[in-house]
C-alpha positions as CSV (number, residue, x, y, z in Angstrom):
1,M,50.2,128.6,83.8
2,N,53.2,131.3,82.0
3,L,53.3,133.1,79.2
4,W,56.6,130.6,78.3
5,F,54.7,127.5,78.9
6,A,51.6,128.9,76.4
7,F,54.0,129.9,73.3
8,Y,56.1,126.6,73.8
9,V,52.9,124.4,73.5
10,L,51.6,127.2,70.8
11,I,55.3,126.2,68.5
12,L,54.5,122.4,69.1
13,V,50.8,122.3,68.0
14,L,51.6,124.4,65.0
15,I,54.4,121.9,63.7
16,L,52.7,119.1,64.4
17,Y,49.7,120.9,62.5
18,F,51.7,122.1,59.6
19,S,54.0,118.3,59.5
20,I,50.7,116.7,59.1
21,R,49.0,118.9,56.9
22,T,52.4,118.7,54.7
23,Y,52.8,115.1,54.5
24,L,48.8,114.6,53.7
25,R,49.3,116.9,50.5
26,T,52.0,114.9,48.8
27,S,52.0,112.6,46.2
28,A,52.9,109.5,48.6
29,L,51.2,106.4,48.9
30,T,49.0,106.5,52.0
31,H,50.9,103.8,54.0
32,V,54.1,105.9,53.2
33,K,52.1,108.8,54.6
34,I,50.6,107.3,57.8
35,V,54.7,106.3,58.9
36,L,55.6,109.7,58.4
37,I,53.3,111.0,60.4
38,G,53.6,108.5,63.2
39,I,57.7,109.4,63.3
40,R,56.6,113.3,63.5
41,V,54.4,112.8,66.1
42,A,56.8,110.7,67.8
43,I,59.4,113.5,67.6
44,I,56.7,115.7,69.1
45,L,55.9,113.6,72.1
46,L,59.4,113.5,73.0
47,L,60.2,117.0,73.1
48,T,56.8,117.7,74.8
49,V,58.3,115.4,77.2
50,A,61.5,116.9,77.4
51,F,60.3,120.4,78.2
52,F,57.4,119.3,81.1
53,E,59.1,116.0,82.4
54,P,56.2,114.3,83.8
55,E,55.8,112.1,86.1
56,L,53.6,108.9,85.8
57,R,51.7,107.5,89.1
58,F,50.2,104.6,89.2
59,R,48.6,102.8,92.1
60,K,49.2,98.6,92.5
61,L,46.2,97.0,94.9
62,P,47.9,94.4,97.2
63,S,47.6,90.6,96.4
64,G,47.2,88.3,99.3
65,S,50.1,86.4,97.7
66,E,52.6,88.8,98.5
67,Q,55.6,88.4,100.4
68,V,56.6,89.6,103.9
69,S,60.4,90.7,103.5
70,V,62.8,90.4,105.9
71,L,65.8,92.4,106.4
72,I,68.4,90.3,108.7
73,D,71.6,92.4,109.8
74,A,74.4,89.6,109.2
75,S,77.3,92.0,111.2
76,I,79.4,90.7,113.8
77,S,77.4,92.2,116.6
78,M,74.9,89.9,116.1
79,Q,76.7,87.5,117.8
80,L,76.1,88.9,121.1
81,F,72.2,88.4,120.8
82,N,72.8,84.7,121.5
83,S,71.8,84.8,117.5
84,D,72.3,81.0,117.1
85,S,69.2,79.7,119.2
86,T,67.4,83.0,119.4
87,I,67.5,84.4,116.2
88,N,67.7,81.6,113.4
89,S,65.3,79.2,115.4
90,F,63.0,82.6,114.6
91,L,64.2,82.9,111.3
92,L,63.3,79.2,110.4
93,N,60.2,79.4,111.6
94,L,59.0,81.9,109.5
95,Q,60.7,80.0,106.5
96,N,58.6,77.2,107.4
97,R,55.0,79.3,107.2
98,R,53.6,78.5,103.9
99,V,50.3,79.9,102.5
100,N,49.2,77.0,99.3
101,G,52.1,75.9,99.1
102,K,54.0,79.3,98.5
103,D,56.8,80.9,101.0
104,C,54.9,83.8,102.9
105,F,59.1,85.4,103.4
106,S,61.4,86.5,101.5
107,F,65.0,87.1,103.3
108,Y,67.5,89.8,102.8
109,L,70.6,90.1,104.5
110,F,72.9,93.6,105.0
111,G,76.1,94.2,106.4
112,D,78.6,94.8,104.1
113,S,76.2,94.4,101.3
114,L,72.6,93.7,100.5
115,R,71.5,90.4,98.9
116,K,68.8,88.0,99.1
117,I,69.0,84.5,100.3
118,E,66.6,81.8,99.1
119,K,66.9,79.6,102.4
120,V,67.5,80.6,106.0
121,Q,69.6,77.6,107.4
122,K,72.1,79.0,109.6
123,V,73.2,82.9,108.8
124,S,76.8,83.4,109.6
125,F,76.7,86.9,111.3
126,S,80.3,87.4,110.7
127,D,79.7,90.7,108.0
128,R,82.7,93.5,109.3
129,S,80.4,96.3,109.1
130,S,76.5,97.3,109.4
131,F,75.4,99.7,106.8
132,F,71.6,99.7,107.1
133,P,70.5,99.8,103.1
134,Q,67.8,102.8,103.7
135,Y,67.5,103.6,100.1
136,L,65.8,99.3,99.9
137,Q,67.8,99.0,96.1
138,H,66.1,95.6,95.7
139,N,62.5,96.2,93.8
140,S,60.5,93.7,95.8
141,L,61.7,95.4,98.9
142,K,60.7,98.9,97.1
143,N,57.3,97.6,96.7
144,T,56.7,95.7,100.0
145,G,54.0,96.6,102.2
146,E,55.1,94.6,105.3
147,L,58.5,94.8,106.4
148,I,60.2,92.5,109.5
149,I,64.0,94.1,110.6
150,I,66.4,92.0,113.0
151,S,68.7,94.2,114.1
152,D,70.5,95.8,116.6
153,A,70.5,99.0,114.9
154,N,73.9,100.2,115.5
155,W,74.5,100.5,112.2
156,S,77.7,102.2,110.2
157,N,75.6,105.2,108.1
158,A,76.7,108.5,108.6
159,A,73.3,109.5,108.4
160,F,69.7,107.5,108.5
161,S,66.0,108.7,107.7
162,P,62.8,106.7,108.3
163,E,61.5,108.6,105.2
164,P,61.5,105.5,102.8
165,F,59.2,103.3,105.5
166,Y,56.7,105.8,106.0
167,D,54.5,104.2,103.3
168,K,55.3,100.6,105.2
169,N,54.3,98.4,107.8
170,V,57.1,97.6,109.4
171,R,57.9,95.6,112.7
172,F,61.4,94.9,114.1
173,A,62.7,92.0,116.6
174,L,63.1,92.6,120.2
175,L,66.8,91.3,120.8
176,P,67.5,90.0,124.1
177,P,70.3,91.3,126.1
178,P,73.6,91.4,124.4
179,G,76.3,89.0,126.3
180,K,80.1,90.2,125.9
181,K,82.9,88.2,124.0
182,P,86.1,87.7,126.2
183,F,88.7,90.4,124.6
184,L,91.8,92.4,126.0
185,K,92.8,95.7,125.0
186,I,96.1,97.0,126.0
187,K,97.4,100.8,125.6
188,A,100.9,102.3,126.2
189,P,102.8,105.7,125.4
190,E,103.9,104.9,121.7
191,T,107.5,106.8,122.7
192,L,109.2,108.1,126.1
193,I,112.7,110.3,125.8
194,L,114.2,109.9,129.4
195,P,117.6,110.0,131.2
196,A,119.8,106.6,130.6
197,D,120.8,104.7,133.2
198,S,117.6,104.9,135.4
199,S,115.2,102.6,135.6
200,V,111.8,104.0,134.2
201,S,108.0,103.8,135.2
202,V,105.6,103.3,132.3
203,P,101.8,103.9,132.6
204,V,99.5,100.9,131.0
205,E,96.2,101.2,130.2
206,L,94.6,97.9,130.8
207,E,91.0,97.1,129.6
208,G,88.7,94.0,128.9
209,V,86.5,91.1,129.3
210,I,87.1,88.0,131.0
211,A,84.9,84.8,131.4
212,G,87.1,83.0,133.7
213,N,89.0,83.1,136.8
214,E,92.1,83.3,136.0
215,N,94.3,87.0,135.9
216,P,95.5,88.3,133.0
217,S,99.1,89.1,132.7
218,V,101.1,91.7,131.1
219,T,104.9,90.5,129.7
220,V,107.4,93.3,128.5
221,Y,109.9,91.9,126.0
222,E,113.0,93.3,124.2
223,S,115.0,91.4,121.2
224,G,112.7,88.7,122.1
225,K,114.0,88.2,125.4
226,A,111.0,88.9,128.8
227,L,112.0,91.4,131.0
228,I,109.2,91.7,133.4
229,Q,106.2,90.1,133.8
230,K,103.0,91.1,136.0
231,T,99.9,89.2,136.8
232,I,96.9,91.4,136.9
233,K,94.1,91.4,139.2
234,A,90.8,91.4,137.8
235,D,87.3,90.3,138.3
236,S,85.3,87.7,135.8
237,G,83.1,90.6,133.5
238,Y,84.5,93.3,131.9
239,F,87.9,95.2,134.1
240,S,89.5,98.4,133.1
241,T,92.9,99.4,135.2
242,I,95.8,101.5,134.7
243,V,99.2,99.6,135.3
244,N,102.6,100.5,135.9
245,L,105.5,98.7,134.8
246,I,109.3,99.2,135.9
247,L,111.4,99.2,133.5
248,P,115.0,98.9,134.5
249,A,118.0,101.1,133.8
250,A,118.5,101.3,130.3
251,S,121.7,102.4,128.6
252,P,121.9,105.3,126.1
253,G,120.3,104.9,122.9
254,K,117.3,103.2,121.5
255,H,115.5,100.6,123.2
256,L,112.7,99.1,121.5
257,Y,109.7,97.2,124.3
258,R,107.3,94.6,123.2
259,I,104.2,95.1,126.1
260,E,101.4,92.0,125.5
261,A,98.6,91.3,128.0
262,F,97.5,87.9,127.8
263,S,94.7,85.7,128.9
264,R,95.4,82.0,129.0
265,I,91.9,80.6,129.5
266,D,90.2,83.0,127.1
267,S,93.1,82.6,124.6
268,T,92.8,86.9,124.0
269,R,95.7,88.7,123.9
270,S,96.6,92.5,122.7
271,T,99.6,93.9,121.9
272,A,101.6,97.1,122.7
273,W,104.9,98.9,121.7
274,L,107.1,101.2,123.3
275,L,110.4,103.1,121.7
276,H,112.3,104.4,124.5
277,H,114.7,106.9,123.8
278,A,117.3,106.5,126.5
279,L,118.9,110.1,126.6
280,P,122.4,111.5,128.2
281,Q,121.8,114.0,131.0
282,T,122.2,116.9,128.2
283,F,122.9,117.9,124.8
284,T,125.9,119.8,124.1
285,W,126.7,122.8,121.5
286,A,129.3,125.1,120.1
287,Q,129.0,128.1,117.7
288,A,131.5,128.2,115.0
289,G,132.4,131.9,112.9
290,S,132.2,135.2,113.7
291,S,129.9,136.6,110.8
292,Q,125.9,137.0,112.1
293,L,126.0,138.1,115.1
294,L,122.5,138.7,115.3
295,D,121.7,135.1,114.1
296,R,124.2,133.8,116.8
297,R,122.8,135.6,119.7
298,F,119.2,134.3,119.0
299,Y,120.1,130.6,118.5
300,S,122.4,131.1,121.7
301,L,119.4,132.1,123.7
302,A,117.1,129.5,122.5
303,L,119.6,126.4,123.6
304,K,120.1,128.3,126.8
305,R,116.6,128.1,127.4
306,R,116.6,124.4,127.4
307,D,117.6,122.2,130.3
308,D,118.3,119.1,127.9
309,F,121.1,121.5,126.2
310,R,124.3,123.1,127.6
311,E,127.6,124.9,125.9
312,S,130.6,122.9,125.3
313,R,133.1,123.1,127.6
314,K,136.5,123.3,126.5
315,N,138.2,120.8,124.3
316,E,134.8,119.0,124.6
317,K,133.3,117.7,121.2
318,S,129.8,118.6,120.4
319,D,126.3,117.1,119.2
320,L,125.2,120.2,118.0
321,V,127.8,122.9,116.0
322,F,126.4,125.9,114.6
323,L,128.6,127.2,112.1
324,F,128.1,130.7,110.5
325,N,131.2,131.1,108.1
326,T,132.1,128.5,105.7
327,S,136.0,128.9,105.8
328,E,135.5,127.8,109.3
329,L,134.4,124.5,108.0
330,E,137.0,121.9,109.1
331,G,137.3,123.4,112.6
332,A,134.1,122.7,113.4
333,L,133.9,119.4,111.9
334,S,136.6,118.7,114.5
335,I,134.7,119.4,117.2
336,L,131.8,117.9,116.3
337,K,131.0,114.4,118.0
338,P,130.8,111.2,115.5
339,D,127.3,111.1,115.4
340,G,126.8,114.5,115.7
341,I,124.7,117.5,113.5
342,I,126.7,120.4,111.8
343,V,124.3,123.6,111.4
344,F,125.0,125.6,108.8
345,A,123.5,128.8,109.4
346,G,123.3,131.1,106.6
347,C,126.4,129.7,104.9
348,L,126.6,126.7,102.6
349,P,129.1,123.8,102.0
350,C,129.9,124.8,98.5
351,S,130.2,127.9,96.2
352,S,127.0,129.4,96.1
353,R,124.9,132.3,94.9
354,S,122.8,135.5,97.0
355,I,119.0,136.2,95.3
356,S,116.6,138.5,96.9
357,W,113.3,137.4,98.1
358,P,110.9,137.0,95.2
359,P,108.2,139.5,95.8
360,D,105.1,137.1,95.3
361,G,107.5,134.5,97.3
362,I,105.7,131.9,99.8
363,I,106.8,130.0,102.5
364,G,105.7,126.1,102.4
365,R,106.2,123.1,104.7
366,N,107.4,120.1,102.8
367,K,105.8,116.7,102.9
368,S,109.0,114.9,104.2
369,G,111.0,116.0,107.4
370,F,109.4,116.3,110.7
371,Q,105.9,117.6,110.5
372,L,105.6,117.8,114.4
373,S,108.1,120.8,114.5
374,F,106.5,122.7,111.8
375,G,103.2,121.5,111.7
376,D,101.3,124.3,113.6
377,I,103.5,127.2,111.7
378,K,101.6,129.2,109.6
379,T,104.5,129.8,107.2
380,E,102.7,132.2,104.9
381,D,102.5,135.4,107.3
382,F,106.2,135.0,107.9
383,P,108.1,138.3,106.9
384,P,110.5,137.9,103.9
385,L,114.1,137.9,104.7
386,S,117.1,139.6,103.3
387,E,118.5,137.2,100.9
388,I,118.8,133.6,100.0
389,L,121.8,131.3,99.0
390,Q,121.7,128.7,96.1
391,C,124.0,125.8,95.4
392,P,122.6,124.1,92.4
393,R,124.6,121.1,93.6
394,L,123.3,120.9,97.3
395,K,120.3,119.1,97.8
396,G,118.6,117.3,101.0
397,T,115.1,116.8,102.3
398,P,113.6,119.7,102.6
399,Y,111.1,120.9,105.6
400,L,110.1,124.4,104.9
401,S,110.8,125.7,100.8
402,L,110.0,129.0,99.5
403,F,107.9,128.7,96.3
404,S,107.6,131.4,94.0
405,D,106.1,132.2,90.4
406,R,108.6,134.7,88.2
407,S,106.7,135.5,84.9
408,G,104.5,132.5,84.4
409,K,108.0,130.2,85.8
410,K,107.5,128.4,89.0
411,D,110.5,128.1,91.3
412,T,111.0,126.2,94.4
413,V,114.3,126.6,97.1
414,Q,115.2,125.1,99.4
415,L,115.0,127.4,102.8
416,I,115.6,124.4,105.7
417,F,116.8,121.0,105.1
418,S,118.8,118.3,105.8
419,T,121.7,116.4,104.2
420,N,125.1,114.5,104.6
421,L,128.4,116.1,104.3
422,K,131.4,114.0,104.5
423,N,129.2,111.4,106.2
424,K,128.0,113.8,108.8
425,N,124.1,114.6,109.2
426,A,124.0,118.2,108.7
427,L,121.3,121.1,109.0
428,V,120.9,123.4,106.1
429,I,119.8,126.9,106.8
430,A,120.0,128.8,103.4
431,S,119.1,132.4,104.3
432,R,120.5,134.9,106.6
433,D,118.7,137.2,109.1
434,I,116.3,134.2,110.1
435,W,116.2,136.0,114.0
436,K,113.7,137.9,112.5
437,W,110.7,135.1,112.2
438,D,111.3,135.3,116.5
439,F,109.6,139.2,116.5
440,W,106.9,137.6,114.4
441,P,103.3,137.6,116.3
442,M,101.2,134.5,115.9
443,S,98.3,136.7,116.9
444,V,99.0,137.7,113.2
445,S,97.6,134.1,112.4
446,R,95.8,133.1,115.8
447,Q,94.1,136.1,117.1
448,E,96.2,135.5,120.4
449,E,98.4,138.0,121.8
450,E,101.7,135.4,122.1
451,S,104.8,136.0,120.7
452,F,106.5,133.4,118.6
453,L,110.3,132.0,118.4
454,F,111.4,130.2,115.6
455,S,114.4,129.3,117.0
456,D,112.6,127.1,119.6
457,H,110.9,125.1,116.8
458,L,114.4,124.7,115.1
459,I,116.1,123.7,118.1
460,S,113.0,120.9,118.0
461,V,113.9,120.0,114.8
462,L,117.9,119.3,116.1
463,K,116.6,117.8,119.0
464,E,114.6,115.2,116.8
465,M,117.6,114.2,114.5
466,L,119.8,114.0,117.4
467,L,117.5,111.5,118.9
468,A,117.5,109.8,115.3
469,N,121.3,109.3,115.9
470,L,121.1,107.9,119.3
471,S,121.7,104.3,118.1
472,D,123.3,102.1,115.6
473,R,120.3,99.7,115.7
474,F,117.4,99.4,112.9
475,F,114.1,98.9,114.6
476,A,110.9,98.1,112.4
477,W,107.7,97.5,114.8
478,P,103.3,97.8,114.1
479,Q,101.3,99.9,115.3
480,Y,98.1,98.8,116.6
481,L,96.7,96.2,113.7
482,N,93.5,94.6,113.2
483,N,91.8,93.1,109.9
484,S,89.7,95.9,108.8
485,E,92.7,98.6,108.2
486,S,96.0,98.3,106.4
487,A,99.0,97.5,108.4
488,R,101.0,100.5,109.7
489,F,104.2,100.0,110.6
490,A,106.6,102.4,112.2
491,L,110.6,102.4,111.0
492,S,113.6,103.5,113.4
493,F,117.1,103.5,111.5
494,P,120.4,104.0,113.0
495,S,122.9,106.7,113.0
496,E,124.9,104.9,110.0
497,I,122.6,105.5,107.0
498,P,123.0,109.4,106.2
499,V,119.8,111.2,105.7
500,S,118.2,112.1,102.0
501,S,119.9,108.4,101.9
502,S,117.3,105.9,99.5
503,L,116.7,102.6,101.2
504,K,115.6,99.1,100.3
505,I,112.8,97.8,102.8
506,S,111.8,94.5,103.1
507,F,109.2,92.6,105.3
508,Q,109.1,88.4,106.0
509,F,105.9,87.5,107.6
510,S,105.6,83.5,108.5
511,D,103.5,81.6,111.1
512,L,104.5,80.6,114.2
513,S,106.0,77.1,113.6
514,G,108.2,79.6,111.1
515,K,106.2,78.5,107.2
516,P,106.7,81.7,104.7
517,L,103.3,83.3,104.7
518,K,103.7,86.8,102.7
519,D,106.8,89.5,101.9
520,T,107.0,92.9,100.4
521,T,109.8,95.3,99.6
522,F,109.8,98.8,99.1
523,N,112.3,102.0,98.8
524,I,112.2,104.6,101.3
525,I,113.9,108.2,101.6
526,N,115.6,108.4,104.7
527,T,114.1,112.0,106.3
528,G,116.4,112.0,109.3
529,S,112.9,111.6,111.6
530,A,113.5,109.6,114.6
531,K,110.3,107.5,113.6
532,Q,109.0,107.0,109.9
533,Y,106.0,105.1,108.6
534,A,105.1,102.6,106.3
535,I,101.6,100.9,104.9
536,L,101.5,97.5,104.2
537,Q,98.4,95.3,103.1
538,P,95.8,94.0,106.2
539,L,96.7,91.5,108.4
540,E,94.0,88.4,108.7
541,P,94.0,87.6,112.7
542,G,96.4,85.8,114.8
543,A,100.3,85.3,115.7
544,Y,103.1,86.0,113.5
545,L,106.9,85.5,113.4
546,F,107.8,88.9,110.7
547,S,111.5,90.1,110.4
548,S,112.3,93.3,108.5
549,S,115.9,94.7,106.7
550,A,116.9,97.6,105.4
551,S,119.6,98.0,103.0
552,F,121.5,101.0,102.2
553,E,124.7,100.5,99.9
554,N,126.2,97.5,101.3
555,R,125.0,97.0,104.5
556,T,122.1,95.3,105.6
557,F,120.5,96.1,109.2
558,S,117.4,93.5,110.2
559,F,115.2,93.7,113.2
560,K,113.1,90.2,114.0
561,D,110.3,89.7,116.6
562,S,106.9,88.5,116.6
563,L,103.4,90.4,116.5
564,Y,99.9,89.8,117.3
565,A,97.3,91.1,114.8
566,E,94.5,91.5,116.6
567,P,90.5,91.2,115.3
568,D,88.0,94.1,114.1
569,R,86.2,94.4,118.1
570,S,84.0,97.7,116.8
571,E,81.0,95.4,116.1
572,F,82.0,93.8,119.8
573,M,81.7,97.4,121.0
574,V,77.7,97.2,120.8
575,T,75.9,97.7,124.6
576,G,72.7,96.9,123.6
577,Q,69.8,96.8,120.6
578,N,69.1,100.9,119.7
579,T,65.1,100.6,120.0
580,A,64.7,104.4,119.8
581,V,66.1,104.2,116.1
582,L,63.6,101.4,115.2
583,K,60.6,102.5,116.8
584,E,60.4,105.6,114.6
585,F,59.3,103.8,111.9
586,G,58.3,100.2,113.1
587,R,56.5,98.5,115.7
588,E,58.6,95.8,118.0
589,I,57.3,92.2,117.8
590,D,58.7,89.3,120.4
591,L,61.1,87.0,118.5
592,N,59.7,84.4,121.1
593,D,56.3,85.1,120.6
594,S,54.4,82.4,118.1
595,S,51.1,85.4,117.7
596,A,53.3,87.9,116.6
597,I,54.1,85.9,113.1
598,A,49.6,85.5,113.0
599,E,49.4,89.6,113.9
600,V,51.3,89.9,110.5
601,F,49.0,88.1,108.3
602,S,46.0,89.4,110.0
603,N,47.1,92.8,108.9
604,R,48.2,92.3,105.6
605,T,44.8,90.8,105.1
606,I,42.9,93.4,106.3
607,N,45.1,95.8,104.8
608,T,43.8,96.9,101.2
609,E,44.7,100.3,100.8
610,A,46.9,100.6,97.3
611,S,50.2,101.7,97.0
612,V,51.4,104.5,94.5
613,N,54.3,104.0,92.4
614,S,55.6,106.5,90.7
615,F,58.2,107.2,87.6
616,R,59.2,110.6,86.8
617,I,60.8,111.0,82.7
618,T,63.8,114.1,82.8
619,R,65.6,115.4,80.6
620,S,68.5,112.9,79.9
621,W,70.8,111.3,77.2
622,F,68.8,109.2,76.0
623,L,66.0,111.4,75.8
624,L,68.1,113.4,73.2
625,I,69.5,110.3,71.4
626,A,65.8,108.8,71.0
627,I,65.3,112.5,69.2
628,F,68.3,112.1,67.1
629,L,67.4,108.9,65.8
630,L,64.0,109.6,64.9
631,L,64.8,112.7,62.7
632,L,67.6,110.2,61.0
633,T,65.0,108.0,60.5
634,E,62.7,110.3,59.2
635,W,65.3,111.3,56.8
636,G,66.2,107.8,55.7
637,Y,62.6,106.8,54.9
638,R,61.9,109.9,53.0
639,R,64.8,109.3,50.9
640,F,64.0,106.0,50.4
641,S,60.1,106.6,49.4
642,G,61.8,109.5,47.0
643,L,60.2,112.5,48.6
644,D,64.0,114.2,48.7
């Protein structure tokens, strides 16, 4: 006991003493004095409780009529343990046990949620997750002294503590070895970038479980037509293999392949999608304008370091044209291919003004654009450049921007962004002396002694823009689909849709007979990336026909194919019961041993140790409101009695 404790107790005692003494000396009627003293005593008691926050403990003697709680894992993975014959028969045996006409067991299911069930007829074991309720939210579970757990213990909880079960007599059912559900899973590269007009070997990973003797097949489709089919030799049971698929030679442009694995005897399938960029042998480049000699030099060195670019020959049109002087814009456009890209390097296609680099300026990546190309750059370490060019009416999709705060006014300037000029895709670098960034060492942010060439990253961005312009076709295809996650679709736009344009995207889904099931429409900005993404609502497992369209101005580009949404197999990946966790706080019982149930009852009758329950009163809004209500009641009753 410290001095503050004693001081607070003394104050409360004095307040209580003088309150009672004051009310006893009033001329009020006796019953009025009693009520007012009672209210004042209640206020003092609440203040005492608020200060000391007492914990109330009481012992509860066990009753022979208490029910044994049974926690049943209702997740899908329990189907692997012969649940129909083994687990359900054990549960029915428990349910039929009665003493003096009363049920001996109470049943709870857990998985997606914890819920009590009155009767165990046949548990469906269909929950998609397996979250173990380690805090036992039901009061009857908290207070129970006997608990039986029927679970494989492969729970979805991020962390688990057996502490809440140390004061309970816990048993867990020992499950039989799990079976294996037939499944197929195929995995292929998402993107291939290879030269055109030559066959392509694609390694595809295939694994699964097959129950019959029929070998699964792998088929490659393009635009709904089968290109190749290959039968995979696999023994009954689990298998894993790598299949090399030889795709036929493709013309330059984009090609989308649907790769489907199928087992007819098990009716299982899995689908992967592959976007193939069939490239010309090399991309060509040229430069126009005689200013900014150092920038010209560093761009040309970056291009010459790569095997996939070469300088244009005389009278040959170019895929890339670097422009360093706006006065030569028309000449640069004349040597540019129809699907090429013009790069404004340190100049703008409109009247511009030059501003100095702000002292508090920070370079940041924008969410739009090519994240992979600039994703590993710590732009805040970049040194400032000499000047920034601005043209207020020129806007585009920003990749790198300069953020500053001048006298409390926040400002954003686009440094590198894509736009459209005279129906040509363009990349604008709105600053000069960008060659300085090639001399900025990565060791500033990475603690590594390696050079950093920003120009190489910039050429990678330009190549991705060229890849996006290779084809005039629109593609939409799903990533891996299952019923527990949102449907993620990739989109690849034709070169005829300008960068930074707003598009209307629509999706329609139907069953294989053509009956419409769902559709959705939304707007998206074409960032110029070779691949963009859209998130849709989850699809139930099964086969679908789908179509998608991209509308721009008065033109509509469409794509249609079929897809297969796979069931979530995470619960089926269980390889056995996790008895190591269960043994931390429980003892095993055999599902097929009838004497195990009798042992539960014998232990219950012997165990007479009282269980301790506790309740702590803490400072809270409820306690504060109660004190104010009593003060208000005392004031009102004093006025009513004529004391005030």
